[in-house]
N, C-alpha and C positions, 0 to 999 in steps of 0.2 A: 578700086583700090581695098583692100582691107586690113586695118592693122588694130591693133588691142587699145592703142592711147596715142590719139593725134594733139599734136602739140603746137601751137600757131604760135609761131615767133622762135627767134634763134637769139635773144637778149641772157644775160647771167640769169634769172627766174626760170625760162622755158630750157636751158640746159640745166641747171638743177635740179629741176625738177626729176628731168629724166634721169639724171642719173640718181638719185633716190629711189628710182624705181624698181621694184622685183626684175632679175635681168631674163627671167623667163617671160616678161611681156615685149613683142613688141613695138618699140614707139615709134611714130614716125614725125619729126621736126620738118614743119615749113617755113618758109623765109622769104616776105615779099620781096626781097634783093637781095644781094650777098650776104655770105652768112655773118659777116664782122660789119655789117653796116646797121649797126642797133645803138640805141643812143648810152646801151650798158658800156661797150668802148669808148664813149666820148666821157664818161663820168671822172673826173681830174683830182677830186680833193682828198674823199677817202671812206672809210666807213666805219663806223661808230663800234665802240665793244663796252661792252661794262666791267672795268677794271676790277672791280672787288663790292663785296653789300655795301663798302660803307658810299660808294656813289651814285647807287639807286635812287635814293628819294632825289636827289639833282639832277642825275639825268630825265628821270621820270619828270620834273618838274620843267627843267628846260624844252621837252619836246611839249609838253602841254601849253605852257607858256607861249611860244612860237606857231602852235597851232590855235591860239584865243580859245584855249581853255573847249572846242570844239571836236576833238580827239575822242577816239571812243579809248575810252581809260581801260580795259581788257584786252583791244590791241596791242594797245602802247607798252602794257606789263610784259605780255606774250614777247614780244620784240624784243625788250630789253634782257629779259631772264633767258633766251637762246640766243644771244648776241653769240657767248662763247663757245657754245657747241657749234653754232656756223663759222665762224672763225677759226675754231679748230677742224674740221674738213677743211675750209680751202688751204689750209695751210697744209694738209695731207694730199689736195690737190696738186704741191707746189708752188701755192701762191707765195710772192719774195717780198713780204710787207717790211718796211724800215726798221730796222734794229740800231739800239743802243751800244758805245763801248762795250757794254759788257756783254752781248749777245741777248739783251731781252728786248721784247717789242718797243717801238719807239711810239710815243703817239705825240699828237699837233693837236691845235686848238682851231675851233671855226666863229663863226659867228654866232649869237646869241648862247653858245656855251659857257657853261660856267668852268667848267676845266677843261684839261686836254684828256680826250678819250677818243680820238678819230687815230684810226692807223691807215697805213698809207705806203706807196710805192711812187716814190718821185712827186710828179704830178700826173699819171697815168692809170691809176689805181685800180678805174674800172677796165683799163683792156686788160692789165695783167689777170686781175679776176677771171674777165670772160673769157679771156685768149684762154687759160689753164683749166675752165669747164668744158670750153670748146674742144680742146686737143684729148683732155679724158672722153668725151663722150664721142671722140671720131674711134676711139679705141673699143668700143661699145659695139658687138656684132650684133646686139638688139636695135639699135638706133640707124636709123634711116634719116637722112638729112637733104633736103628736096629745096633747092637755092631759086631765085627768080620764081615763086611760086606762091599766088596771094589767096586769100580765102576768100569768095565773094558772096558767097549765102553759107545757113546750117541748114541741116534738115529736120525738121522736128514736126512731131504731133505729142496734141495732150500733153505739153509744156516739158517735154522728153527729148534731148537732142542724141539722135542716131548718128551723126556724123556733118561733115560740110562738103560745101561744094568747091573745086578751086580751078583758079585758072594757070596754065601753066606757060610761062616765057613767050613758046610760038602760039598763044590765042589758043590752046587745045582746053575744053571744058571738062573735069572730068570730077566723079564723088570720090569722098571717103568715107567708108563704115569704121566706126570706130568706138569700142564701149564707154570709153569716155573722150573728152574735147577739154583742150585745157588752150585758153588765151592766155597768150601773154605777149599780144602785140602792141605794147606798146603806150603812148597816150598821143596827142593832138597837135604838136608842134608845127607838120610840116602844113595846119591851116593859117598857119599865122604871118605876117609877112617879114616878122623880125623874131627868131628864134633860134634857140642854140640845136634845138634837135634834127635830126634829118628829116629832109623833104618828105620822103615814103611814109612817114606815120603821120596818119589823118584821121585816128578814132575809129576806124574799121568796125571793129567792137562793139561800139557804144551804138551806133551806124544799125547795125542788127542786131541789139538789143531793143533797143527803137522799132524795128519793123516787128520783130517777132515777143514784144511784149516782156522783156527781162528787166527785171528792176535795176535801177541807176539809182546812184547818189552821189549829192555834193557837184554835178558836172560844172558849175560854174565857177570851183575852186581852183584856179589856174595860176600856177606862182609866175613869178615877174622875175630874175635873175637880176641883181642890183649893178653887175658888172661884165659888161659883154665888151672887147674891143670893137670900139664903133668905124666900122667902115661903109663912105658913100652906098655902094654896092649893093642893092637890097636885095638882089637873088644869090646873093653870098649866107652860107649858112652864120651864124653868129658866133666869134669865138670865145667860149668862155674864160674869163679871167677869173681863176677858185677864189670861192671864200678863203682855201687857206693861205692865199697872200697875203688880204686883211691878218686874218689870225696870226701870222707871224709880224705885223706890223706893218703893213704899206696904208698908207693916207689918201684921203680921197679931197681934192682940190678943185675951186670953182675958177671962170674964167681967168681970176686975177693970182690963181695959185695963193688962194687963201683958204686953207681945212674949212668945212662948212655942218662937220657932222663926226658922230660918232659912229664909226666905220665896223663895229661889231655889233650893229644892232641887228633883230630880224630882218630878213631878205625882205618881205613886203612893206615895212616900216621902213630900212632904207633905198628901196628903190623909189617910195614915195616922196624922201626927203631931194632924191636927185635928183627927180621929174621938177620938185619945187624949184632948186638951185636952177635946171634948165631954163626952165619960165622967164624967173627971175634975171639969168644973165643971158636970155635971147640967144642961147646955144643948144647946137645938139648932141652936146656928151658935156661930161665934167674931166677933169685928172685924177689920174691914179700914179702915184709914187712909188714905187716900188726900191727908190736906193734906200730907204728905210731899213730894209733887210741886210745883213750883212752879204756881201759879194759871194763869200762861198755857201755859204745856204742857199743863197738865190739861185745859183748854178745846180746846185745839187738835189734841192727840191723840188724847184721850177724847170727844170731846162726845158721842155715843150714848149711852155709859157714863152720865155725869153729867146727860143728860137723863133717862136709865131711872130712876135713883135721885132724882131731883128727882119724877117722874109717882108714886113709889112714897113718898114725903113725908121723904126725904134729901138734906139738901145736900152733898155731899160735901165743899164747901170749908171747912165749920166744925163738922163728925161725921163721925165714923164710921160704917159700914154693915154689916149683920149678912149673911154667907157663910157658905155650905154646901156640902160637895164631892155631886155628883151626877154618874150616869153621863155619858159624853162623845162618846167613843170607840171605835171597835172594831178593835183592830189583827189581829183575825185574820179569817177569811173565809173563801173559796174559794178553793181552791191555784191559783197559775199559776206559771208561768214566769217569765224573763226580758223574756218579749214579750206577758206578759201574756193568754198562751192557757190555758186551762182542760186537765182530763184528759180533756174532750168534745173531737173534732173539731168545726171552725167554731164555737166557741165561746168566750167573752173574757169575762174582767171587769176591771173598772177601777175605780180610786177607796175609798172604803172597804168597798164587796163585797169587794175582792180580796183574797189577802195573798202578797204574794211576797216576805216575812219581812224587809221593809228597816226595821219598828220593832221587833220581839225584841218582849219583854214589854210595854215600855212605850214609847208615843210620845213622842220630843224633841218642844219645842213649835216650832208654823211649818214643822215637817216634812209637814204631812198636805198642806196645798195642791200643794208642789210634788213628793212624792211621786204624789200622784193625774195629776199634769199629765204630767210624767217619764213613765209607764207608759203614759197612754192616747195619746201620741204615739207609743211604740214600739209598739201594738196595729195603731195605723192602717198604720204604715209596714211592720207585719207582712202585715195582709191586702193592701196596696197589689202589693205584692209576690208574691201569688197570682197564680202564671199556668197551671195546671192548671184543667180546664174541671171546673165545678160540678156537680156528679150532682143532679137535683131527686127526689123522691119524691111524687108527686101522689095515692098510693093512702094513704101514712099518713093525708094532710088529711080527704081525702075518708072515711074509715073513723072518725074523729071524732064522741065521742058527749056532744055539746054539751051536754045534760042535766046531766052531773054537774058542773058547774059552774055551774049555777042560783044555790044558795043560796050565796051571798056570805059570808054571814056564817059560815056551818059550814065552808067552807074555808079561809075565813082563819083562821080558830080551830086548825081542824087543823096546818092550815102553823105556826101560831105555836108551838103544841107539840114542830111538830120542833124546834125550834131553840131552844127552853127545853130540852127531855131533851140534845140533841146537849153540851149547855155545862155542863149538868148530869153529864153521863154524864162530858166532859175534865176537870172540877171532882176529879173523885171518883179518875182514873186519875190525875193529878195529883198527887190527897194519899198514894196507892200507893206513888208513885216516892219522892215524899218522907219517907212513913214509913221504905221500905225503905233511904235514906241514912243518915235517921238513925240507924237501927239500926245500921247496916255502920260509921258513925261510933263512936258509942259499943264495940261489938266490937274496933275498932283503937285505940282509946286503951288496954283493956283488956288489951291485949296489949302496947300500947306499954308501961304500969304495969308490966306483969309479967317483961318483957325486963328494965327497967330496976332 
């Protein structure tokens, strides 16, 4: 198969990238599962937007502070400054954001935000955005979407990507020759027992990066969301109880129904406090109280959360619900520059797969959808401006031994192990650095004491 641009993944970043590419380009999107099984569809809370220049410094600081100041400052600035342009595009695609009584965009607030700057559609903002992008993509004759088709390898030579090896639903192994390849294949939640992510999101792009020597960044920066609905069934995907719920006033209680924490702490700090309380109480969860939110607002803003809790046997208007932290987001990933280009020629990465440093060590709530869209559009612009002739390498595709991809289970297991080992190694390296800093600090304090 030949195509101009191959996009691996059908979430909001992959779709938005495709929609921003020239209509004369033939674009093929492959997705590992069905087209709607992307984490973009699961995003509840909302998407940030810079309301006006007076909020820039505050928004920038909130993002940096949440990321422990390990963020790439230029990436943060690009994201914030591009937010109004992206929202304008989304509204043009028919995205229906909440409005106030005067018809103006309505904003809400979430944890670690110093102001209301988050747009939303009930508590299914991700589904609203992604479904509208998908509808637009399906109308484009130059965009072909292949479901239940997974990437099993890339075809490379001299640090240049010429295409991809794919596996169809029936097990058929095929190759796709492309001028450019875009990885938009999500995070690593499928590797965790407790995660809000779909199970098939297993870090495939990271594994192939390790195999082919493509640069990675911050692979041990994994975000734990502090509040997911507690279920003893370990096989279920964890259901997210949105940050917006706490932003609108929900409280967290210990086993004695006593409030124990500031609910608007950044996600990593709040998750840490919840774990401490669970250990202190000897429990598997804490309690979240949504009764603090006016009933009308609760039903209008969070209908899907209310319904899920009802299905699980809880009436949120009358009782608290059990919540527990779970893996939620991946701040690390495949290293990219500010145009989403990886360290390999003709290969881009966008969305949760990529790491441009915008989130630092911990993502600020509702920056994920925005970041994914902003840098997907920048990738599309970069590819659109490609002027020089694209070289081909048919001999590489002719030489591929398809039998090595026959055992799908063994291949997946090996790739998963690549990712696990990379995360463990990164954690160990970070611990060494922290130990060295601690040792240096202790020595410095001793010297100060002697001088004093």
